[in-house]
Residue, then its C-alpha position, 0 to 999 in steps of 0.5 A: x560045785x557040779x553037784x550044786x549046778x545039777x541041783x539048780x538045774x533040777x530045781x529050774x526044770x521043776x519050776x518050769x514043769x510046774x508052771x506048765x502043769x498049772x497053766x490057767x484054763x479057760x472056763x466056760x459056763x453054759x446055761x441052756x433050756x434042756x427041759x421045759x417048754x424050750x427043751x427043743x432049743x436047749x438040748x441041741x445047744x447042750x449037744x453042741x457043747x460036746x463037740x467043743x475042743x479040749x483047748x483054746x489058744x494053748x489053754x485047756x478049755x473047761x466047760x460047765x453046762x447047767x439046765x435052767x429048765x426054761x425058767x428065768x429064775x433058775x437061769x439067774x441062779x445058775x449064772x450066779x453059781x457059775x460066777x461064784x463057784x466055778x469062777x467062769x471067764x465067760x457065760x454062754x446062753x441061755x436058749x430064750x429071750x427071757x433067760x438071756x435077759x435074766x443072765x445079763x443082769x448077773x453078767x453085768x454085775x459080775x463083769x463076766x462076758x455073756x454070749x446069748x443064744x436068743x435075740x433080745x432088745x438089750x443094748x450095749x448101754x444096758x448090758x455092756x457085757x452081753x453079746x447076741x449070737x442070734x440075728x437081731x429083730x430088725x434084720x429078720x423082720x425086714x426079711x419077712x416084710x420084704x417077702x410079704x410084699x413080694x407076695x402082694x400082701x397088704x394086711x398082716x395078722x400077728x400072734x406071738x409069745x406074751x414075753x420079751x421075744x414076742x414083744x420084741x418082734x411086735x415092736x419091730x414089726x410095728x416100726x417097720x410097717x409104718x408108712x410101708x403100705x402094710x397094715x397090722x390088722x390083728x394082734x394076738x398073744x399066747x404063752x409058751x406052755x399053752x396047749x390051745x390057741x383056739x380063741x386067738x386063731x378065731x380072731x385072726x381068721x375073722x380079721x382076714x389078713x393076707x399074711x400072718x406072722x407067728x412069733x414063737x420058738x421050737x415046737x410051741x410055734x407049730x400050735x398057731x399054724x395047726x389051728x389056722x389050717x384047721x380053721x381054713x385060713x388060706x393066706x401065707x403064714x410066716x414064722x421066725x428063726x426061733x422055730x427052726x428045728x426038726x421037732x417043729x416039723x414033727x409036731x406040725x406035720x402037714x399043717x406046716x406045708x408052705x410056711x416061710x421062715x428067715x433062718x441062719x445060713x446053717x439051716x440049709x447049708x448044703x443048698x447055699x451058693x458056693x460063695x456064701x461065707x457061712x457055707x463051708x463052716x456050716x457044712x462042717x458043723x452039720x457033719x460034726x453034729x449029725x455024725x454024733x447025734x444022727x441024720x437030720x438032727x441039726x438045729x439052728x439053735x444048736x448052731x448058736x452054741x457053735x458060733x459062740x465057740x468061734x467067737x471065743x476062739x477069735x477073742x481069747x488070743x487077744x485077751x490073753x495078751x493082757x491077762x490070764x484066765x481066771x482073773x477079773x482083768x481077763x474077763x474085761x479083756x475078753x469083753x473088749x476083744x469080743x467088741x472088736x471082732x472083724x469078719x468072723x464067719x460063723x454058721x449064723x452069719x459074719x460078725x463085725x462087732x463094736x462097743x455100740x454093736x454087740x451082734x455085728x451081723x448084716x444081711x449075710x446072717x439070714x436066708x429065707x426057707x420054706x417047707x415043701x413036702x415036709x422038708x426045708x427048702x432054700x428060697x434065697x438071701 
């Protein structure tokens, strides 16, 4: 009898141990533009994933990172691979508007949550499984226009990417300038891979706007400003948060002096007021990132990958009450949890999401900065 009890106890302990050993892991697929025109964005995001913890909510965290080469077609293939072969529970990425939108189609059809690193015009109705980490166009456009008005501008010139990122900014700019006393007097476009914008710059200078908005991301954003300065333009030049990385400074050099950008709080973490809800989190992220990748290596685009982790850490414990990782039920539960974030502070802002708002940020997600003596300088909220 004692022998049988011992055998039963051993069997029970073996089952428990086996259950612990095979506890479902949470799998995250990350797609970034680590090569191609958007490499200065994607590399920082790929770097950030190396700082991720080993577990979330008591479950092992497995991260699979793929490079889409700044190509929407490759991004689509990568997303399909992550779903079909890696059985991921969530997809982070990618680095540009077009690649985010490409992945969103896969996320929707596969019913896998996606946390995109770039702003797009996607809505929860069109993309019910896609969430946007970066600040939405309306929030950042309003910051730019307020500063233009403060500086006395009446007329605006526009030069932006000939893709969804550029068009998203332009449409919102047109919407917010209507009846505002500001008039867009020139509209020019360029491609991410262009090596010259001489023709577009000439037309902008001839239009003589009081201020010019350059809508680009990473190092290609410097090209129009360099051309404008060489042509003698003396008005104020603005950029978008997509341009905020130190490679942008390196490429643009002195030509970028006095440029103004709306950015996420992390970009000037140490200069933020003590009561800013993103300050402590941002300083922590910067310390981690720069300890691993060198002084002044921070990137606001890399910070989006950190906020994706913070959002997952907030949502996963809720989803785990409903289902286990690796199942369709868990992915839907995770999507539902991501739709109900409350005051989740990140490096980019504070997230309060809903079924009709898959970003959930407010004015706390933006600050204005300028470039002075080749350094980023905080201007205010």
